[in-house]
Backbone as CSV, one residue per row, in Angstrom:
resi,resn,N_x,N_y,N_z,CA_x,CA_y,CA_z,C_x,C_y,C_z
1,MET,34.453,98.688,39.213,34.286,100.110,38.966,32.885,100.409,38.421
2,LYS,32.452,99.541,37.480,31.134,99.728,36.873,30.043,99.622,37.924
3,LYS,30.175,98.622,38.832,29.169,98.438,39.889,29.158,99.628,40.830
4,LEU,30.323,100.192,41.088,30.432,101.351,41.971,29.728,102.557,41.369
5,ILE,29.900,102.739,40.063,29.251,103.859,39.367,27.744,103.706,39.405
6,ILE,27.260,102.475,39.144,25.819,102.214,39.157,25.254,102.430,40.551
7,SER,25.991,101.942,41.555,25.552,102.092,42.941,25.488,103.563,43.336
8,SER,26.482,104.326,42.909,26.507,105.753,43.222,25.370,106.484,42.535
9,PHE,25.102,106.095,41.296,24.007,106.717,40.547,22.662,106.392,41.184
10,ALA,22.514,105.134,41.654,21.252,104.700,42.261,20.934,105.516,43.508
11,LYS,22.005,105.909,44.232,21.789,106.682,45.452,21.257,108.074,45.167
12,LEU,21.444,108.544,43.935,20.950,109.870,43.557,19.447,109.854,43.259
13,ILE,18.891,108.648,43.032,17.462,108.519,42.731,16.672,108.563,44.031
14,PRO,15.694,109.434,44.139,14.882,109.506,45.360,14.293,108.141,45.724
15,ASN,14.180,107.875,47.007,13.725,106.581,47.505,12.379,106.167,46.922
16,ILE,11.466,107.126,46.765,10.130,106.810,46.245,10.217,106.238,44.835
17,PHE,11.152,106.741,44.033,11.303,106.240,42.662,12.013,104.887,42.645
18,ARG,12.952,104.682,43.593,13.618,103.379,43.679,12.617,102.282,44.003
19,LYS,11.664,102.612,44.887,10.637,101.633,45.233,9.752,101.328,44.031
20,GLN,9.416,102.352,43.279,8.589,102.140,42.094,9.316,101.297,41.052
21,LEU,10.610,101.537,40.908,11.405,100.744,39.968,11.482,99.284,40.406
22,LYS,11.558,99.064,41.733,11.563,97.679,42.249,10.237,96.998,41.931
23,ASN,9.125,97.727,42.097,7.818,97.172,41.745,7.768,96.786,40.265
24,PHE,8.308,97.674,39.426,8.332,97.408,37.991,9.133,96.149,37.685
25,LYS,10.278,96.000,38.389,11.119,94.817,38.175,10.375,93.536,38.541
26,VAL,9.675,93.540,39.676,8.948,92.343,40.111,7.926,91.933,39.056
27,LEU,7.144,92.908,38.585,6.105,92.604,37.601,6.687,92.229,36.244
28,SER,7.617,93.024,35.755,8.106,92.818,34.393,9.110,91.686,34.263
29,MET,9.996,91.554,35.260,11.064,90.560,35.165,10.782,89.307,35.993
30,ASP,10.517,89.475,37.294,10.327,88.310,38.165,9.100,87.495,37.765
31,LEU,8.006,88.182,37.458,6.789,87.479,37.043,6.762,87.213,35.541
32,GLY,7.624,87.884,34.798,7.766,87.589,33.372,6.833,88.343,32.450
33,GLN,6.197,89.420,32.949,5.240,90.110,32.088,5.912,90.751,30.872
34,TRP,7.122,91.251,31.070,7.855,91.870,29.955,8.004,90.881,28.805
35,GLN,8.435,89.675,29.120,8.628,88.650,28.103,7.303,88.247,27.464
36,SER,6.238,88.157,28.275,4.937,87.749,27.736,4.373,88.802,26.797
37,ILE,4.595,90.082,27.119,4.139,91.155,26.229,4.937,91.140,24.933
38,LYS,6.234,90.933,25.066,7.116,90.886,23.891,6.711,89.766,22.942
39,GLU,6.408,88.585,23.515,6.058,87.426,22.690,4.557,87.360,22.396
40,ASN,3.772,88.188,23.104,2.308,88.197,22.969,1.703,86.823,23.254
41,VAL,2.225,86.182,24.307,1.751,84.857,24.704,2.003,84.714,26.208
42,PRO,1.102,84.056,26.950,1.320,83.911,28.387,2.436,82.933,28.719
43,ILE,3.558,83.473,29.179,4.714,82.683,29.576,5.315,83.323,30.824
44,ASP,6.114,82.539,31.564,6.787,83.093,32.731,8.180,83.579,32.340
45,LYS,8.987,83.932,33.334,10.294,84.516,33.033,11.247,83.517,32.383
46,GLN,10.990,82.213,32.571,11.809,81.192,31.918,11.319,80.883,30.495
47,GLY,10.174,81.469,30.132,9.600,81.196,28.822,8.674,80.001,28.809
48,ASP,8.376,79.449,29.993,7.470,78.311,30.088,6.015,78.768,30.038
49,PRO,5.122,77.965,29.463,3.713,78.362,29.339,3.013,78.468,30.686
50,ILE,2.184,79.487,30.818,1.351,79.668,32.004,-0.053,80.047,31.532
51,PRO,-1.059,79.880,32.381,-2.416,80.283,31.995,-2.513,81.798,31.870
52,TRP,-3.492,82.243,31.109,-3.745,83.679,30.962,-4.673,84.128,32.094
53,TYR,-4.274,83.820,33.335,-4.991,84.231,34.536,-4.205,85.359,35.195
54,THR,-4.737,85.913,36.260,-3.984,86.916,37.010,-2.825,86.244,37.735
55,TYR,-1.762,86.996,37.966,-0.590,86.436,38.640,-0.899,85.916,40.050
56,PRO,-1.719,86.605,40.848,-2.047,86.044,42.164,-2.705,84.663,42.066
57,ALA,-3.571,84.467,41.072,-4.218,83.166,40.888,-3.197,82.118,40.466
58,ILE,-2.302,82.485,39.559,-1.284,81.545,39.083,-0.381,81.097,40.231
59,GLU,0.023,82.052,41.073,0.910,81.699,42.185,0.208,80.771,43.170
60,TYR,-1.074,80.994,43.383,-1.813,80.087,44.278,-1.903,78.690,43.657
61,LEU,-2.273,78.617,42.389,-2.447,77.325,41.727,-1.140,76.542,41.648
62,ARG,-0.026,77.240,41.542,1.269,76.572,41.496,1.584,75.850,42.808
63,ARG,0.959,76.273,43.875,1.209,75.654,45.181,0.422,74.361,45.367
64,LEU,-0.583,74.138,44.548,-1.404,72.944,44.697,-0.680,71.707,44.160
65,ASP,-0.787,70.623,44.882,-0.235,69.346,44.430,-1.324,68.626,43.643
66,ILE,-1.219,68.659,42.316,-2.282,68.096,41.471,-1.777,66.940,40.609
67,VAL,-0.720,66.294,41.054,-0.107,65.234,40.258,-1.077,64.102,39.958
68,ASP,-2.082,63.896,40.821,-3.052,62.822,40.607,-4.425,63.347,40.201
69,LYS,-4.485,64.619,39.769,-5.772,65.254,39.456,-6.057,65.258,37.950
70,ILE,-7.365,65.306,37.628,-7.812,65.360,36.233,-8.476,66.718,35.995
71,ILE,-8.056,67.378,34.918,-8.484,68.744,34.632,-9.365,68.766,33.386
72,PHE,-10.417,69.569,33.429,-11.222,69.847,32.234,-11.235,71.349,32.034
73,GLU,-11.041,71.775,30.792,-11.078,73.210,30.533,-11.763,73.533,29.213
74,TRP,-12.545,74.593,29.263,-13.061,75.201,28.041,-12.090,76.304,27.643
75,GLY,-11.520,76.176,26.442,-10.546,77.143,25.970,-9.145,76.603,26.126
76,ALA,-8.551,76.134,25.021,-7.222,75.524,25.064,-6.147,76.569,24.763
77,GLY,-4.937,76.287,25.207,-3.830,77.206,24.961,-2.655,76.876,25.846
78,ASN,-1.917,77.904,26.253,-0.782,77.678,27.140,-1.212,77.155,28.496
79,SER,-2.453,77.450,28.880,-2.966,76.896,30.134,-3.008,75.373,30.067
80,SER,-3.337,74.831,28.899,-3.401,73.378,28.728,-2.034,72.747,28.978
81,LEU,-0.994,73.379,28.456,0.374,72.875,28.659,0.795,73.041,30.112
82,PHE,0.417,74.149,30.714,0.705,74.390,32.127,0.107,73.282,32.990
83,TRP,-1.183,72.986,32.783,-1.849,71.941,33.563,-1.238,70.567,33.271
84,ALA,-0.905,70.328,32.007,-0.406,69.008,31.612,0.932,68.668,32.260
85,THR,1.739,69.681,32.562,3.034,69.426,33.200,2.890,69.165,34.700
86,LYS,1.701,69.346,35.237,1.497,69.214,36.678,0.451,68.174,37.053
87,ALA,-0.503,67.906,36.165,-1.642,67.049,36.495,-1.529,65.671,35.834
88,LYS,-2.422,64.785,36.232,-2.465,63.433,35.678,-2.995,63.442,34.252
89,GLU,-4.050,64.233,34.017,-4.687,64.255,32.703,-5.387,65.599,32.501
90,VAL,-5.388,66.071,31.247,-6.048,67.332,30.906,-6.925,67.120,29.683
91,VAL,-8.190,67.483,29.810,-9.133,67.428,28.686,-9.529,68.860,28.349
92,SER,-9.267,69.289,27.117,-9.545,70.662,26.714,-10.474,70.687,25.513
93,VAL,-11.396,71.643,25.532,-12.338,71.821,24.421,-12.047,73.148,23.742
94,GLU,-11.962,73.131,22.421,-11.665,74.338,21.650,-12.627,74.438,20.466
95,ASP,-13.045,75.670,20.138,-14.013,75.859,19.046,-13.419,76.581,17.837
96,ASN,-12.161,77.010,17.953,-11.492,77.686,16.851,-10.603,76.672,16.118
97,LYS,-10.964,76.365,14.887,-10.287,75.282,14.165,-8.806,75.577,13.938
98,LYS,-8.480,76.813,13.572,-7.084,77.172,13.326,-6.275,77.064,14.617
99,TRP,-6.811,77.581,15.700,-6.112,77.523,16.982,-6.014,76.078,17.478
100,PHE,-7.057,75.297,17.228,-7.053,73.884,17.600,-5.875,73.161,16.946
101,SER,-5.627,73.439,15.678,-4.535,72.783,14.944,-3.179,73.158,15.530
102,ILE,-3.040,74.424,15.919,-1.772,74.885,16.489,-1.511,74.204,17.831
103,ILE,-2.529,74.187,18.689,-2.378,73.591,20.017,-2.213,72.087,19.927
104,ASN,-2.896,71.479,18.970,-2.851,70.020,18.819,-1.434,69.529,18.515
105,GLU,-0.650,70.354,17.827,0.720,69.974,17.488,1.645,70.039,18.701
106,LYS,1.238,70.801,19.718,2.084,70.994,20.895,1.687,70.112,22.072
107,LYS,0.555,69.430,21.983,0.011,68.737,23.147,0.924,67.618,23.623
108,LEU,0.859,67.359,24.915,1.643,66.315,25.555,0.840,65.021,25.611
109,ASN,1.473,63.948,26.064,0.826,62.638,26.056,-0.397,62.551,26.958
110,ASN,-0.422,63.351,28.009,-1.557,63.289,28.944,-2.635,64.317,28.630
111,GLN,-2.593,64.882,27.430,-3.598,65.850,27.001,-4.565,65.242,25.985
112,LYS,-5.844,65.565,26.153,-6.864,65.212,25.173,-7.508,66.504,24.705
113,LEU,-7.415,66.786,23.418,-7.932,68.031,22.854,-9.124,67.727,21.953
114,ILE,-10.251,68.380,22.223,-11.496,68.100,21.510,-11.950,69.354,20.770
115,PHE,-12.264,69.202,19.491,-12.762,70.319,18.690,-14.279,70.268,18.616
116,CYS,-14.928,71.349,19.041,-16.391,71.470,18.991,-16.738,72.841,18.433
117,GLU,-17.191,72.886,17.211,-17.482,74.173,16.580,-18.855,74.712,16.962
118,LYS,-19.846,73.831,17.071,-21.202,74.249,17.418,-21.299,74.576,18.896
119,LYS,-22.046,75.624,19.211,-22.180,76.077,20.593,-22.717,74.979,21.503
120,SER,-23.765,74.291,21.062,-24.379,73.260,21.910,-23.407,72.117,22.188
121,ASP,-22.613,71.728,21.186,-21.623,70.670,21.375,-20.511,71.133,22.320
122,TYR,-20.115,72.368,22.131,-19.021,72.942,22.924,-19.388,73.010,24.402
123,THR,-20.536,73.576,24.696,-20.920,73.785,26.094,-21.274,72.489,26.814
124,LYS,-21.718,71.475,26.064,-22.160,70.226,26.687,-21.140,69.095,26.616
125,GLU,-19.964,69.381,26.065,-18.960,68.329,25.910,-18.565,67.713,27.252
126,ILE,-18.567,68.502,28.287,-18.195,67.978,29.604,-19.146,66.872,30.059
127,LEU,-20.400,66.949,29.622,-21.387,65.928,29.979,-21.102,64.616,29.257
128,ASN,-20.510,64.710,28.070,-20.192,63.513,27.293,-19.032,62.714,27.894
129,GLN,-18.286,63.343,28.792,-17.134,62.670,29.400,-17.551,61.598,30.412
130,ASN,-18.762,61.740,30.951,-19.311,60.747,31.891,-18.385,60.465,33.070
131,ARG,-17.817,61.494,33.619,-16.970,61.358,34.812,-16.853,62.721,35.479
132,LYS,-16.296,62.709,36.670,-16.100,63.959,37.393,-14.651,64.410,37.280
133,PHE,-14.463,65.722,37.355,-13.129,66.313,37.241,-12.761,67.029,38.531
134,ASP,-11.468,67.016,38.820,-10.986,67.657,40.040,-10.913,69.173,39.887
135,VAL,-10.577,69.621,38.687,-10.527,71.056,38.380,-11.247,71.284,37.062
136,ILE,-12.171,72.238,37.052,-12.869,72.613,35.825,-12.600,74.087,35.569
137,VAL,-12.133,74.399,34.360,-11.761,75.767,34.004,-12.718,76.303,32.944
138,ILE,-13.335,77.443,33.247,-14.217,78.130,32.294,-13.457,79.344,31.788
139,ASP,-12.881,79.230,30.597,-12.008,80.292,30.091,-12.048,80.354,28.565
140,GLY,-13.217,80.100,27.994,-13.347,80.150,26.549,-14.644,80.849,26.156
141,LYS,-15.272,80.370,25.126,-16.533,80.947,24.647,-17.707,80.481,25.519
142,HIS,-18.818,81.203,25.403,-20.112,80.797,25.968,-20.016,80.426,27.457
143,ARG,-19.376,81.265,28.235,-19.081,80.926,29.630,-20.353,80.734,30.471
144,TYR,-21.342,81.540,30.214,-22.579,81.426,30.987,-23.214,80.049,30.796
145,ASP,-23.270,79.595,29.539,-23.867,78.287,29.254,-22.972,77.142,29.717
146,CYS,-21.671,77.334,29.677,-20.751,76.315,30.192,-20.960,76.129,31.690
147,ALA,-21.129,77.239,32.402,-21.279,77.186,33.855,-22.518,76.398,34.271
148,LYS,-23.522,76.370,33.430,-24.741,75.631,33.745,-24.493,74.120,33.809
149,ASN,-23.416,73.671,33.158,-23.173,72.232,33.033,-22.085,71.676,33.949
150,VAL,-21.482,72.525,34.788,-20.317,72.058,35.538,-20.646,71.405,36.877
151,LEU,-21.762,71.768,37.469,-21.972,71.427,38.875,-22.064,69.934,39.145
152,GLY,-22.593,69.177,38.205,-22.642,67.731,38.394,-21.383,67.034,37.934
153,CYS,-20.414,67.830,37.441,-19.201,67.239,36.863,-17.944,67.517,37.679
154,VAL,-18.048,68.355,38.695,-16.878,68.631,39.533,-16.857,67.651,40.697
155,SER,-15.676,67.167,41.021,-15.567,66.206,42.107,-15.949,66.848,43.438
156,LYS,-16.296,66.023,44.400,-16.753,66.519,45.690,-15.692,67.360,46.385
157,LYS,-14.425,67.087,46.103,-13.337,67.811,46.757,-12.592,68.726,45.786
158,GLY,-13.255,69.121,44.688,-12.588,69.878,43.644,-12.870,71.365,43.641
159,LEU,-12.544,71.999,42.518,-12.759,73.431,42.380,-13.032,73.789,40.928
160,ILE,-13.636,74.962,40.752,-13.950,75.502,39.431,-13.259,76.851,39.296
161,ILE,-12.653,77.093,38.144,-11.968,78.358,37.884,-12.723,79.122,36.800
162,LEU,-13.026,80.369,37.085,-13.644,81.259,36.096,-12.728,82.450,35.900
163,ASP,-12.128,82.559,34.729,-11.280,83.714,34.460,-12.133,84.870,33.942
164,ASN,-11.607,86.087,34.123,-12.334,87.309,33.719,-13.701,87.389,34.380
165,SER,-13.774,86.953,35.623,-15.070,86.951,36.322,-15.628,88.349,36.505
166,ASP,-14.752,89.354,36.504,-15.219,90.732,36.604,-16.037,91.142,35.381
167,ARG,-15.815,90.476,34.253,-16.565,90.767,33.032,-17.710,89.782,32.802
168,HIS,-17.833,88.804,33.688,-18.880,87.792,33.556,-19.622,87.620,34.885
169,PRO,-20.263,88.688,35.374,-20.927,88.613,36.681,-22.074,87.614,36.734
170,LYS,-22.809,87.444,35.644,-23.928,86.488,35.643,-23.418,85.051,35.753
171,THR,-22.285,84.786,35.122,-21.686,83.455,35.220,-21.212,83.202,36.649
172,SER,-20.632,84.215,37.269,-20.211,84.096,38.662,-21.395,83.792,39.566
173,GLN,-22.522,84.433,39.295,-23.711,84.230,40.124,-24.212,82.793,40.051
174,ILE,-24.128,82.192,38.867,-24.539,80.792,38.723,-23.721,79.903,39.645
175,LEU,-22.411,80.104,39.642,-21.516,79.269,40.435,-21.645,79.573,41.927
176,LYS,-21.698,80.843,42.248,-21.775,81.232,43.658,-23.086,80.778,44.289
177,GLY,-24.121,80.643,43.467,-25.424,80.235,43.982,-25.559,78.747,44.209
178,GLN,-24.480,77.985,44.002,-24.538,76.529,44.156,-23.722,76.045,45.352
179,ASN,-23.714,76.847,46.403,-23.050,76.466,47.647,-21.548,76.293,47.485
180,LEU,-20.957,77.040,46.546,-19.513,77.036,46.366,-18.920,78.263,47.058
181,ILE,-17.663,78.171,47.437,-16.979,79.283,48.098,-16.163,80.041,47.057
182,GLN,-16.490,81.309,46.828,-15.807,82.112,45.816,-14.649,82.892,46.431
183,VAL,-13.487,82.761,45.801,-12.314,83.542,46.198,-11.787,84.233,44.944
184,ASP,-11.713,85.563,44.988,-11.296,86.345,43.827,-9.815,86.700,43.912
185,PHE,-9.103,86.513,42.810,-7.698,86.882,42.716,-7.582,88.028,41.704
186,ASN,-7.471,89.243,42.217,-7.415,90.430,41.368,-5.970,90.857,41.138
187,GLY,-5.691,91.388,39.959,-4.351,91.911,39.731,-3.948,91.865,38.273
188,PHE,-2.674,92.153,38.047,-2.114,92.054,36.700,-1.873,90.597,36.345
189,GLY,-1.721,90.352,35.068,-1.399,89.030,34.565,-0.520,89.154,33.342
190,PRO,-0.207,88.052,32.677,0.638,88.105,31.487,-0.032,88.855,30.338
191,VAL,0.785,89.424,29.475,0.397,90.061,28.209,-0.356,91.386,28.394
192,ASN,-1.423,91.399,29.193,-2.302,92.564,29.275,-1.690,93.713,30.072
193,ASN,-2.140,94.947,29.751,-1.670,96.139,30.477,-2.756,96.692,31.389
194,TYR,-3.612,95.809,31.888,-4.664,96.191,32.822,-4.881,95.049,33.815
195,THR,-5.581,95.352,34.887,-5.874,94.323,35.891,-7.223,93.675,35.607
196,TRP,-7.389,92.451,36.089,-8.675,91.768,35.970,-8.808,90.769,37.114
197,THR,-9.832,89.925,37.068,-10.097,88.997,38.163,-10.202,87.562,37.671
198,THR,-9.475,86.679,38.329,-9.642,85.239,38.148,-10.248,84.712,39.443
199,SER,-11.408,84.078,39.339,-12.105,83.591,40.538,-12.024,82.078,40.639
200,LEU,-11.776,81.607,41.855,-11.802,80.174,42.155,-13.024,79.889,43.009
201,PHE,-13.771,78.858,42.626,-14.970,78.448,43.349,-14.706,77.066,43.949
202,PHE,-14.561,77.031,45.256,-14.193,75.808,45.959,-15.443,75.058,46.434
203,THR,-15.433,73.750,46.278,-16.480,72.940,46.898,-16.280,72.988,48.412
204,ARG,-17.342,72.703,49.152,-17.263,72.774,50.611,-16.296,71.737,51.195
205,ASP,-16.036,70.678,50.420,-15.133,69.623,50.898,-13.775,69.666,50.198
206,PHE,-13.450,70.813,49.615,-12.174,70.953,48.906,-11.025,70.452,49.785
207,ASP,-10.171,69.597,49.199,-9.166,68.939,50.027,-7.911,68.612,49.225
208,PHE,-7.376,69.588,48.490,-6.130,69.377,47.766,-4.955,69.539,48.727
209,LYS,-3.913,68.793,48.487,-2.687,68.979,49.251,-1.899,70.145,48.654
210,PHE,-1.086,70.772,49.505,-0.262,71.874,49.061,1.201,71.462,49.041
211,LYS,1.928,72.006,48.071,3.369,71.816,48.056,3.966,72.644,49.185
212,GLN,5.224,72.396,49.471,5.902,73.172,50.499,5.755,74.653,50.184
213,SER,5.553,75.450,51.216,5.330,76.880,51.034,6.413,77.492,50.153
214,LEU,5.979,78.253,49.160,6.906,78.867,48.222,6.983,80.371,48.464
215,ARG,8.170,80.928,48.293,8.306,82.372,48.404,7.707,83.011,47.165
216,PRO,6.819,83.984,47.331,6.225,84.623,46.154,7.270,85.372,45.351
217,GLU,7.050,85.489,44.059,7.975,86.234,43.207,8.093,87.664,43.731
218,GLY,9.320,88.098,43.964,9.544,89.440,44.471,9.390,89.558,45.966
219,GLY,9.110,88.436,46.649,8.916,88.476,48.095,10.234,88.491,48.859
220,LEU,10.142,88.754,50.154,11.319,88.772,51.001,11.780,87.352,51.304
221,LYS,13.042,87.208,51.628,13.563,85.897,51.979,12.923,85.432,53.293
222,GLN,12.755,84.129,53.384,12.085,83.545,54.550,13.015,83.571,55.754
223,ASN,12.486,84.034,56.888,13.244,83.998,58.133,13.100,82.641,58.792
224,ALA,14.079,82.271,59.609,13.958,81.031,60.367,12.823,81.189,61.376
225,GLU,12.011,80.167,61.514,10.877,80.249,62.438,11.391,80.317,63.877
226,GLU,10.739,81.141,64.668,11.144,81.307,66.057,10.542,80.206,66.906
């Protein structure tokens, strides 16, 4: 009876508003933005940690098979836990001592968390690693100076991620000017009530494997191939 009443009431709502409500459901419930705003932390609908990137970027990155990949990131947080559950190893640099202590208590066995308070130490820490990384994430302080140090540290078949690239055009120019392929993922993301851009910069030999095609959150069910 209750379902019948709800169904009857729904039919009274003009189609244009029903579509808008469906859009709201996809963003707030399916993608988990409602929960992330409530908790003020980037999480998905299950409450699992996700990066503070745009949802289109997150959905793309979730499709990558990175079980044997090594990640380096400037700016630690829920993104570190997200990468750690999928990758072989994650190295994160953080300059906020209080936040470093909080994240350090949550880190997994395949995470290495480094505290660098001085700008020069922070931006150049990737050089001290003396190895190449499959994914490099620029999502913390001093992004312009960090970008200057990544090009010799990314693997030949890897990629670089720059979040908030719409607010860091000079940093984008550094990366784009090094024969990398820029792909912008614009849209909403967790916590925030505005859209922004997460950019991926692919090396010319980028060669990650993909997981089986996934249906996007809120997408239509897959038809059998003809």
